C-alpha positions, 0 to 999 in steps of 0.5 A, a space after each residue: 500500500 503506497 504511503 503519502 510523502 510530502 502530503 502528496 497522493 500517489 498517481 492512480 490513487 485517491 483519498 478514501 471518502 471520510 466516514 463521519 464517525 459519531 462522536 462519543 457524546 452523540 450516541 447519548 443524544 436520544 437518551 439525554 433528550 428524554 429527561 427524567 421528570 423531577 416529579 418522578 424523582 420527588 415521588 421516588 425519594 420522598 416515598 423512600 425516605 418517609 418515616 417507617 410509621 407511614 404505612 398500611 398493614 395489608 394482612 401480613 404485608 406492611 405497605 410502606 411508603 417506599 413500597 408504595 412508591 415502587 408500585 407507582 413507578 414500576 410501570 413507567 420504569 419498565 416502559 423506559 427500560 424496554 423502550 430501546 435496546 439495552 446493554 448487559 452489565 454483570 450486576 444485572 444477573 447478580 442482583 437477580 440471583 441474589 433476590 432469587 436466593 433471598 426468596 427461595 431460601 426463605 421458602 425452603 425454610 419457612 414457606 412463602 412469606 409476604 415480608 421476605 418476598 417484599 424485601 427481595 422485590 424492594 431490592 430488585 425493584 429499586 435496582 430496576 428503577 435506577 436502570 430505567 430512569 438513569 440511562 444517561 449521566 445528566 439524569 444525575 443532574 436532576 437527582 442532585 437538587 431533589 436529594 439535596 432538598 431531602 438531605 436538608 429536610 432530614 437535617 431539620 428533623 434531626 435538629 428537632 429530635 436533638 432539641 426536643 429529646 424525642 423522635 418527633 416525626 416518628 411519634 406523630 406519624 405513628 399516632 396518625 397511622 396507628 403503626 408501631 413507633 420507636 418508643 414502643 419498640 425500645 426505651 429511649 435510653 437505648 438511643 442516647 449517647 454522649 455527644 460533645 460532653 452531653 447526654 443527648 438522644 441520637 437523631 433518627 428523623 424518618 429512619 428506623 434507627 439513628 445508625 441508618 440516618 447516619 449511613 444515609 448522610 454518609 452516602 449522600 455527602 459522598 454524592 454531593 462531594 462529586 456532584 455539586 458544581 457550585 463550591 458554596 453549595 458543595 460546602 453547605 451540602 457536605 457540611 449538612 450531611 456531616 452534621 447529620 452524621 454527628 447528630 446520629 452518633 454513628 461511628 461507622 458512617 462517620 469514619 466512612 465520611 472521612 474516607 470519602 473526603 480523603 478519596 475526593 481529595 486524592 481524586 482532585 489532586 491527581 485528576 490529570 493522571 489517568 493512572 491514579 486509580 490503578 495506583 489507588 487500587 494497588 495500594 489498597 490491595 497491598 494494605 489489605 494483604 498486609 492486614 491479613 498477613 500481619 494481624 492474627 484476627 483481621 476481621 476483628 481488627 477492622 471492626 474495632 477500627 470501624 467503630 469509635 466506641 470500643 464497647 460497640 466494637 467488641 459487641 459486634 465482634 461477639 455478634 460475628 463470633 456467635 453467628 459463625 458458630 451457628 451458621 455451619 448448621 445451615 450455611 446455604 439457606 439460613 434460618 429464616 426471619 424471626 428465628 430464635 437462636 437461644 443466644 442473647 446477642 443474636 436474638 436481640 440485635 444483629 448489627 451487620 447486613 452481611 450477618 443478617 443476610 447469611 443468617 436469614 437467607 444463607 451465605 450465598 445471598 450475602 456473597 451475591 449482594 456483595 458481588 453485585 456491587 464489587 463487579 462494577 468496580 472491576 472495570 477500567 476508566 475508559 479511553 482518553 477520548 471518553 474522559 475528555 468528552 464525558 467528564 460528568 460520566 467519569 466523575 459520577 462513576 467515581 462517585 458511585 463506585 465510592 458509594 458502593 464501597 461505603 455500602 459494603 464497608 459500613 455494612 460490616 457494622 450496620 444492618 440495612 432495612 427499609 429505606 436504606 435497603 431500597 437506597 442500596 439497590 438504587 445506588 447499585 442500579 445507578 452505577 450499573 447504568 453508568 457502566 452501560 453508558 460507558 460501554 456504549 461510549 466505547 463502542 462509538 468512540 473513534 478507533 483511529 487518529 482523527 488525522 489518519 488518511 486511508 488510501 484506496 485505488 482510484 
């Protein structure tokens, strides 16, 4: 094949007509034009984060506001989801398999139960809502102001809890709907903690427990770190979430928040270097390997360092030790919900989503839920063309990768249920949609240099 010298085309040859390749951004135009309705987001988030006392009992099934929002949004979500060809990502079958195991494990032990069936559908349902509504990174621009408003409203309610020394919104809505309130489940002394030298109540706002509110603030604050464009709004939003974590008196979310701020600073300082995440992953794996090689009981060490209160840390270690002793009796399908082990520490409370899943539905359910988050973190950062053309995509991928890591790590000392269980499914689904969009960008990105000329015979 002749080559071009001195910018001249050899006699008998002509330059092949240029084929106008679609730009990296062009392929998302159709999806981007179909903007996510702000009304749908209000229904989604306010339904998810309404108090647990806002519910109606239908037989053995508790129809919470989060489940009602899922029912209302499911049909429009499915219409969006299947309105155009979609690309497969590995979290899709893993989430489905986890839910099948959760429902199937319960059926095999205790028969079909409305509550366990609803828990599985909640996780899968909110995952599918995210896969339907967040097809393009700009959809997160619609999510940002709504989530910010929710976070500020929850902070006001947290301050109200703190000032009144009782769970105001939980008590009011519980009396209106005639549902079980927090004060009916446990004495208020259980929710007290020393903060700034004073014995105060731990803020719960609209959640089932203070630690769930703290976990929400940690996750939301991590999103605001990366999503806010205005520096002033970023400071206020992150500060509001940090204050919420402090008012909740929750150790693991507070440490998770500090980790998120550190990772954000790392990303900002090295944003011009595409290899920064490979170095980060290498350092993290080296640290993790060192912990397991040097420390005799690495899991206990990590739990103790995820909690600021040593007593709380040792209590959780006792939970893990007790659970390990009984899990070998039914490792694959668990024991079902409401099982009484005859061990006080397990019968009272289990403070880890991984232990809860393993004991209720079997170890595979916990493994599948963890893998559904981890598998999305094992992808590359994309080519240079995508990084330049889609900066929002890359920033949001980093944000939701961090969020999924925080869900996993905090889950070692926190159990998720109701709103946080639904929020976890939503965040995995958003990260999956971002991965799908990246794959579409890779498929349409130019494969050759823009200045290359291919020669064909005249």
